[in-house]
C-alpha positions as CSV (number, residue, x, y, z in Angstrom):
1,M,0.0,0.0,0.0
2,Y,1.1,3.5,-0.8
3,P,2.0,5.3,2.5
4,T,-0.2,7.9,4.2
5,L,1.3,11.3,3.5
6,S,1.9,13.8,6.3
7,L,4.0,16.6,7.6
8,F,6.8,15.8,10.1
9,I,7.3,18.5,12.6
10,N,8.9,18.3,16.1
11,G,9.0,14.6,16.0
12,E,5.3,14.2,15.1
13,F,3.6,13.0,11.9
14,I,0.8,15.4,11.1
15,E,-1.9,14.4,8.6
16,G,-4.3,16.6,6.6
17,Q,-6.7,17.5,9.4
18,G,-8.5,20.2,7.4
19,R,-5.3,21.5,5.7
20,K,-5.2,22.1,1.9
21,T,-4.2,19.0,0.1
22,E,-3.1,18.0,-3.4
23,P,-3.4,14.7,-5.2
24,V,-0.3,12.6,-5.9
25,L,-0.6,10.7,-9.2
26,N,1.1,7.7,-10.7
27,P,2.6,9.0,-14.0
28,A,2.3,5.6,-15.6
29,T,-1.4,5.0,-14.9
30,L,-2.6,8.4,-13.8
31,E,-4.1,6.7,-10.7
32,E,-4.4,8.9,-7.6
33,L,-2.1,7.5,-4.9
34,G,-2.9,9.8,-2.0
35,K,-3.5,13.3,-0.8
36,L,-0.5,15.4,0.3
37,P,-1.2,18.0,3.0
38,H,0.2,21.5,2.7
39,A,1.8,23.2,5.6
40,T,0.0,26.2,7.0
41,Q,1.9,29.3,8.2
42,D,1.4,28.0,11.7
43,D,3.0,24.7,10.6
44,L,6.0,26.5,9.2
45,D,6.4,28.6,12.3
46,L,6.2,25.5,14.4
47,A,8.9,23.8,12.2
48,L,11.1,26.9,12.5
49,K,10.7,27.1,16.3
50,S,11.2,23.3,16.7
51,A,14.4,23.4,14.6
52,Q,15.7,26.4,16.5
53,T,15.0,24.8,19.9
54,A,16.5,21.5,18.8
55,F,19.6,23.2,17.5
56,E,20.5,24.5,21.0
57,S,21.2,21.0,22.2
58,W,22.0,19.1,18.9
59,R,24.8,21.5,18.1
60,H,26.6,20.2,21.3
61,S,25.8,16.5,20.6
62,S,28.6,14.0,20.4
63,P,29.8,13.1,16.9
64,I,29.5,9.5,18.2
65,E,25.8,10.0,18.8
66,R,25.3,11.6,15.4
67,S,27.3,8.8,13.8
68,D,25.3,6.1,15.5
69,I,22.0,7.5,14.3
70,L,23.2,7.8,10.7
71,R,24.5,4.2,10.8
72,K,21.1,3.1,11.9
73,V,19.4,5.0,9.1
74,A,21.9,3.4,6.6
75,Q,20.8,-0.1,7.8
76,L,17.1,0.9,7.7
77,C,17.7,2.0,4.1
78,R,19.0,-1.4,3.2
79,D,16.3,-3.2,5.1
80,N,13.4,-1.3,3.6
81,A,14.8,-0.7,0.1
82,Q,12.2,-2.8,-1.7
83,E,9.2,-1.2,-0.1
84,I,10.6,2.4,-0.4
85,G,11.7,1.7,-4.0
86,R,8.2,0.4,-5.0
87,N,6.6,3.6,-3.7
88,I,9.2,5.8,-5.6
89,T,8.2,3.9,-8.8
90,L,4.5,4.5,-8.0
91,D,4.8,8.3,-7.6
92,Q,7.9,9.1,-9.7
93,G,7.7,6.5,-12.5
94,K,11.2,5.1,-12.9
95,P,11.7,1.3,-13.2
96,L,11.6,-0.5,-9.9
97,A,15.2,-1.7,-10.2
98,E,16.3,1.9,-10.5
99,S,14.2,3.0,-7.5
100,V,15.5,0.2,-5.3
101,A,19.1,0.9,-6.4
102,E,18.6,4.6,-5.5
103,V,17.6,3.6,-1.9
104,I,20.4,1.1,-1.5
105,N,23.0,3.5,-2.9
106,C,21.8,6.1,-0.5
107,S,22.6,3.9,2.4
108,E,26.2,4.6,1.5
109,H,25.6,8.3,1.9
110,A,24.3,7.8,5.4
111,D,27.3,5.5,6.2
112,W,29.7,8.0,4.7
113,H,28.4,10.9,6.7
114,A,28.4,8.7,9.8
115,E,32.1,8.2,9.3
116,E,33.0,11.8,8.3
117,C,31.1,13.5,11.0
118,R,33.5,12.0,13.5
119,R,36.4,13.8,11.6
120,I,35.3,17.4,11.6
121,Y,38.6,18.8,12.7
122,G,39.9,22.2,13.7
123,R,43.6,23.2,14.0
124,I,46.2,24.9,16.2
125,I,48.0,27.8,14.7
126,P,51.6,28.4,16.1
127,P,51.5,31.8,17.9
128,R,54.0,34.6,17.5
129,N,53.9,35.0,21.3
130,P,54.5,31.8,23.3
131,A,52.0,33.1,25.9
132,V,49.2,33.1,23.3
133,R,47.2,30.1,22.1
134,Q,45.5,30.2,18.7
135,M,42.8,27.7,17.6
136,V,40.5,27.3,14.7
137,V,37.3,25.3,15.3
138,R,34.5,24.4,12.9
139,E,31.0,24.8,14.3
140,P,27.5,23.9,12.9
141,I,26.0,26.9,11.1
142,G,22.5,26.5,12.6
143,V,19.0,25.8,11.2
144,C,19.1,24.8,7.5
145,A,16.3,25.0,4.9
146,A,16.5,22.5,2.1
147,F,14.5,22.1,-1.1
148,T,14.8,18.9,-3.2
149,P,13.5,17.8,-6.6
150,W,11.3,15.0,-7.9
151,N,13.6,13.1,-10.2
152,F,15.8,11.5,-7.5
153,P,13.5,12.1,-4.5
154,F,15.4,9.8,-2.1
155,N,18.9,10.6,-3.2
156,Q,18.7,14.4,-3.2
157,A,17.0,14.6,0.1
158,I,19.2,12.2,2.1
159,R,22.4,14.0,0.8
160,K,21.3,17.2,2.4
161,I,19.7,15.7,5.5
162,T,22.7,13.6,6.4
163,A,25.1,16.4,5.8
164,A,23.2,18.8,8.0
165,I,22.5,16.4,10.8
166,G,26.1,15.0,10.7
167,A,27.5,18.6,11.0
168,G,25.3,19.2,14.1
169,C,22.7,21.4,12.4
170,T,18.9,21.0,12.3
171,I,17.0,21.1,9.1
172,I,13.6,21.8,7.6
173,I,13.2,20.1,4.2
174,K,10.5,20.7,1.6
175,G,10.6,17.7,-0.7
176,P,8.9,17.3,-4.1
177,E,5.1,17.4,-3.9
178,D,5.0,15.2,-7.1
179,S,6.9,12.3,-5.5
180,P,6.8,12.7,-1.7
181,S,7.0,9.1,-0.5
182,A,10.8,9.0,-0.5
183,V,11.1,12.0,1.9
184,M,8.4,10.5,4.1
185,A,10.3,7.3,4.3
186,I,13.5,9.2,5.3
187,A,11.6,11.0,8.1
188,K,10.2,7.7,9.4
189,M,13.7,6.1,9.4
190,F,15.3,8.9,11.3
191,H,12.4,8.8,13.7
192,E,12.9,5.1,14.2
193,A,16.6,5.6,14.6
194,G,16.1,7.8,17.6
195,L,16.8,11.3,16.2
196,P,15.7,13.9,18.8
197,K,12.5,15.7,17.9
198,G,12.9,18.9,15.9
199,V,16.3,18.0,14.4
200,L,14.5,17.0,11.2
201,N,11.3,18.6,10.0
202,V,9.4,17.9,6.7
203,V,6.9,20.3,5.2
204,W,5.0,20.5,1.9
205,G,3.2,23.2,0.0
206,V,3.4,25.6,-2.9
207,P,7.1,25.7,-3.6
208,A,7.5,29.4,-4.1
209,E,5.5,30.3,-1.0
210,V,7.3,27.8,1.3
211,S,10.8,28.7,0.1
212,D,10.1,32.4,0.4
213,Y,8.8,32.1,4.0
214,L,11.6,29.9,5.2
215,I,14.5,31.7,3.6
216,R,13.3,35.1,4.9
217,S,13.0,33.8,8.5
218,P,15.9,34.9,10.7
219,I,15.9,31.5,12.2
220,V,17.2,29.9,9.0
221,R,21.0,30.3,8.6
222,K,21.7,28.2,5.5
223,V,19.9,27.3,2.3
224,S,20.4,24.2,0.1
225,F,18.5,23.7,-3.2
226,T,18.6,21.2,-6.0
227,G,16.6,22.1,-9.1
228,S,16.4,24.3,-12.1
229,V,18.8,27.2,-12.8
230,P,16.1,29.9,-12.9
231,V,14.6,28.9,-9.5
232,G,18.1,28.4,-8.0
233,K,19.1,31.9,-9.0
234,Q,15.9,33.3,-7.4
235,L,16.5,31.5,-4.2
236,A,20.2,32.4,-4.1
237,A,19.3,36.0,-4.6
238,L,16.8,35.9,-1.8
239,A,19.3,34.1,0.5
240,G,22.0,36.6,-0.5
241,A,19.8,39.5,0.4
242,H,19.8,38.1,4.0
243,M,23.5,37.1,3.9
244,K,22.7,33.4,4.1
245,P,25.2,31.0,2.5
246,V,23.8,28.5,-0.1
247,T,24.6,25.2,-1.7
248,M,23.1,25.1,-5.2
249,E,23.0,22.0,-7.4
250,L,21.4,23.3,-10.5
251,G,20.7,22.2,-14.1
252,G,23.3,21.1,-16.6
253,H,23.6,20.3,-20.3
254,S,26.2,17.6,-20.2
255,P,28.4,17.2,-23.3
256,V,29.8,13.8,-24.2
257,L,32.8,13.7,-26.5
258,V,33.2,10.4,-28.4
259,F,36.6,10.0,-30.1
260,P,37.4,7.7,-33.0
261,D,39.7,5.3,-31.1
262,I,36.9,3.7,-29.0
263,D,35.1,0.4,-29.1
264,I,32.0,1.6,-30.9
265,P,29.4,-1.1,-30.0
266,R,30.5,-1.0,-26.3
267,V,30.4,2.8,-25.9
268,A,27.2,3.1,-27.9
269,K,25.5,0.7,-25.6
270,Q,26.8,2.3,-22.5
271,L,25.7,5.8,-23.6
272,A,22.3,4.6,-24.8
273,Y,21.3,3.0,-21.5
274,F,22.7,5.9,-19.5
275,K,20.7,8.3,-21.6
276,V,17.4,6.6,-20.9
277,R,18.1,6.2,-17.2
278,N,15.0,7.7,-15.4
279,A,13.7,8.6,-18.9
280,G,16.5,11.1,-19.3
281,Q,15.3,13.1,-16.2
282,V,18.7,13.2,-14.7
283,C,20.8,16.4,-14.2
284,I,24.0,14.6,-15.2
285,S,22.4,12.8,-18.1
286,P,24.5,13.1,-21.4
287,T,22.6,15.6,-23.4
288,R,24.9,16.9,-26.2
289,F,26.6,14.1,-28.2
290,Y,29.7,15.2,-30.1
291,I,30.8,12.2,-32.2
292,H,34.0,12.3,-34.2
293,E,33.3,12.4,-38.0
294,D,35.3,9.3,-38.6
295,I,32.9,7.1,-36.6
296,Y,29.8,9.2,-36.7
297,E,27.7,6.8,-39.0
298,P,28.6,3.5,-37.3
299,F,28.2,5.0,-33.9
300,K,24.8,6.5,-34.8
301,D,23.6,3.1,-36.1
302,A,24.8,1.2,-33.1
303,F,23.4,3.8,-30.7
304,I,20.0,3.8,-32.4
305,N,19.9,0.0,-32.5
306,V,20.2,-0.2,-28.7
307,L,17.6,2.5,-28.0
308,A,15.1,1.0,-30.5
309,N,15.0,-2.1,-28.4
310,V,14.6,-0.4,-25.0
311,N,11.4,-1.6,-23.3
312,V,9.3,1.4,-22.2
313,G,6.5,0.8,-19.8
314,N,5.2,0.8,-16.2
315,G,8.1,0.8,-13.8
316,L,6.6,-2.0,-11.8
317,E,6.7,-4.5,-14.7
318,A,9.9,-6.6,-14.6
319,E,10.8,-6.1,-18.3
320,T,10.6,-2.3,-18.2
321,E,13.8,-0.5,-18.9
322,M,12.5,3.0,-19.1
323,G,9.4,4.4,-17.4
324,P,7.3,7.5,-18.1
325,L,8.1,11.2,-17.8
326,A,7.1,12.5,-14.4
327,H,4.7,15.2,-15.6
328,E,2.2,15.6,-18.4
329,R,3.7,19.1,-19.3
330,R,7.0,17.4,-20.2
331,L,5.4,15.7,-23.2
332,A,4.8,19.0,-25.0
333,V,8.3,20.2,-24.1
334,M,9.8,17.1,-25.7
335,D,7.7,17.7,-28.9
336,N,8.9,21.3,-28.9
337,F,12.6,20.2,-28.8
338,V,12.1,17.8,-31.6
339,Q,10.2,20.2,-33.9
340,D,12.7,23.0,-33.3
341,A,15.6,20.7,-34.1
342,L,13.9,19.6,-37.4
343,S,13.3,23.2,-38.3
344,H,17.0,23.9,-38.0
345,G,18.0,21.0,-40.3
346,G,18.3,18.1,-37.9
347,R,16.9,14.7,-38.8
348,L,14.7,12.5,-36.8
349,E,16.2,9.0,-36.7
350,L,14.2,7.4,-33.9
351,G,11.1,8.1,-31.8
352,G,10.0,11.7,-31.6
353,S,6.4,11.2,-30.2
354,Q,4.4,10.3,-27.2
355,S,3.6,6.6,-26.8
356,E,0.0,5.6,-27.2
357,G,-2.2,4.7,-24.2
358,T,-2.4,5.9,-20.7
359,G,0.5,7.6,-19.0
360,Y,3.2,10.2,-19.7
361,F,5.3,8.0,-22.0
362,Y,7.7,9.4,-24.6
363,G,9.9,7.0,-26.5
364,P,13.7,7.2,-26.8
365,T,14.4,9.7,-29.5
366,V,17.5,10.3,-31.6
367,L,18.1,13.4,-33.6
368,A,21.0,13.5,-36.1
369,D,23.2,16.3,-37.5
370,V,21.7,18.8,-35.1
371,P,23.3,22.3,-35.4
372,D,24.7,23.9,-32.3
373,H,22.2,26.7,-32.4
374,A,19.1,24.4,-32.2
375,M,17.3,24.7,-28.9
376,I,18.1,21.2,-27.8
377,M,21.8,22.0,-28.0
378,T,21.5,25.1,-25.9
379,E,18.7,24.2,-23.3
380,E,18.6,21.1,-21.0
381,P,16.0,18.7,-22.4
382,F,15.5,16.6,-19.2
383,G,14.0,13.8,-21.2
384,P,14.9,10.8,-23.4
385,I,16.1,12.8,-26.4
386,A,19.7,12.4,-27.7
387,P,21.0,15.0,-30.3
388,L,24.0,13.9,-32.3
389,T,26.4,16.1,-34.1
390,R,29.9,15.7,-35.6
391,F,33.3,17.1,-34.8
392,S,36.7,16.7,-36.4
393,D,39.1,18.8,-34.2
394,T,39.7,18.4,-30.4
395,T,40.3,22.1,-29.8
396,D,37.1,23.0,-31.7
397,V,34.9,20.5,-30.0
398,L,36.1,21.6,-26.5
399,K,35.2,25.2,-27.4
400,R,31.7,24.0,-28.5
401,A,31.3,21.9,-25.4
402,N,32.3,24.8,-23.1
403,S,30.2,27.4,-25.0
404,L,27.1,27.2,-22.7
405,P,26.7,28.8,-19.2
406,F,26.3,25.3,-17.7
407,G,29.0,23.3,-16.0
408,L,27.7,20.3,-14.1
409,A,28.9,17.0,-15.6
410,S,30.8,16.2,-18.8
411,Y,31.9,12.9,-20.4
412,A,34.5,11.8,-22.9
413,F,35.3,8.4,-24.4
414,T,38.8,7.8,-25.7
415,N,41.6,5.2,-25.5
416,N,44.2,7.8,-26.1
417,L,45.9,8.9,-22.9
418,Q,46.9,12.3,-24.2
419,T,43.4,13.0,-25.4
420,A,42.0,12.0,-22.1
421,H,44.5,14.3,-20.3
422,T,43.6,17.2,-22.5
423,V,39.8,16.9,-22.3
424,S,39.9,16.3,-18.5
425,N,41.9,19.6,-18.1
426,E,39.9,21.7,-20.6
427,L,36.3,20.7,-20.1
428,Q,34.6,23.4,-17.9
429,A,32.5,21.3,-15.5
430,G,32.4,20.5,-11.9
431,M,32.6,16.8,-12.7
432,V,34.5,15.2,-15.7
433,S,34.1,11.4,-16.3
434,I,36.4,9.7,-18.8
435,N,35.3,6.3,-20.2
436,H,32.6,5.6,-17.6
437,F,29.9,7.3,-15.5
438,G,31.5,7.7,-12.1
439,V,30.3,11.0,-10.7
440,S,27.7,10.3,-8.1
441,I,29.0,8.2,-5.2
442,A,29.2,9.0,-1.6
443,E,32.9,9.6,-1.2
444,T,33.2,12.0,-4.2
445,P,32.1,15.7,-4.4
446,F,29.0,16.3,-6.5
447,G,28.5,19.8,-7.8
448,G,28.8,22.2,-10.7
449,I,30.3,25.5,-11.8
450,K,29.0,28.5,-13.7
451,D,25.2,28.5,-13.8
452,S,25.2,24.9,-12.6
453,G,25.7,25.7,-9.0
454,I,27.6,26.6,-5.9
455,G,29.3,24.2,-3.6
456,S,29.5,20.4,-3.5
457,E,27.7,17.6,-1.8
458,G,29.5,14.4,-0.8
459,G,33.2,13.6,-0.5
460,T,35.3,15.2,2.2
461,E,33.8,18.5,1.1
462,T,30.3,17.4,2.2
463,F,30.2,19.4,5.5
464,D,31.8,22.6,4.2
465,G,28.4,24.3,3.6
466,Y,27.0,23.4,7.0
467,L,29.9,24.6,9.2
468,V,31.3,28.0,10.1
469,T,34.9,28.7,10.9
470,K,35.7,30.3,14.3
471,F,39.1,31.6,15.3
472,I,39.9,31.6,19.0
473,T,42.9,33.3,20.4
474,Q,43.7,33.3,24.2
475,R,46.5,34.8,26.3
């Protein structure tokens, strides 16, 4: 059964009880799964007060206590992965195997933060005067407000929650109203693990209204957001007006450079399946395919052959390899990308239309010889569309790859060490992956540059955004 949806404030699960609600739909069947209650202003005020009160004691909690709770949550992730994953598939749409893997992989984020929170070190600075002692300590910043997206509802939420809690902060999180079950599951696991009341609070509502209210509150001292570039810029500007630091993981438009010395069938298969992961609704999905002219045609044929045989369907069906788009509005957006590319001289080689029947299904789509000025080469598609274009010169393709204001993830495939060295140095992105897709694991930093964001999540950098530096000098 799909879980009952509620707010989670001050250690209590609060259901609708007369509050405004909105329906949660299954994007594969359009079935209504449940009603999600919106937080009232009183609810938001209670969440703020609870987080502030809890911070006064949680900031002084032992790293061992924080670590123990995070480890319990990691184990609960593994124990409940099948149930949580099924609910993610119901409200978000991705294939069940992807949903379950998302939960299991996130157990590693909880484990990583459990380890790293025991290693938040300061330092001693040698004094000029031997009678003076100089120290630097790192302290939790305070109450955090976090806003997370619908495409990876478990992953994006638990990254922020474990970082804040591990640093000794408290947090109010507004998860995605479209796919809320994952954040509900996280709240229940932390509650079961013994997290003190008020340390974690979950609210729902109209995104612009909730974010504006929380960010303006003097109680909130840090803001973390994952989502689109335009919304991220608005929230960063609001936070900046109140001198509040931010972590922003925003959109990308990931270039992938395919050089002529690769194993064509192997790389084509790798890229095809990575492209349709979560129906292309992935911020690090490869979205601009630059293929060397010497292998363009054979690569295109191999790539299309793989995508043409991808099984699209309900994520709960065992044979499904790609589920639906999460929202009806995305169908029209996909059509717009395709028609614009065709109007600029691109060719439709596969797909290009909504699948028949119920649900928000759009088949894997390949566009060939797409010019750089077409919309799909300049705006993130966030869907299962792959535009292919040719290149002949490494310097030129790097210039084209770096030409956009985005800089999240980038990829290159080559067996030439010098080429790999050159592109890894010259690609302007927060994450560069050569010959595989290795940019989203717990022990590595995840984040972008330019319009794609500020700061990193994961890796040894994971707590940087949740700590302040204090210098203490004593004579």
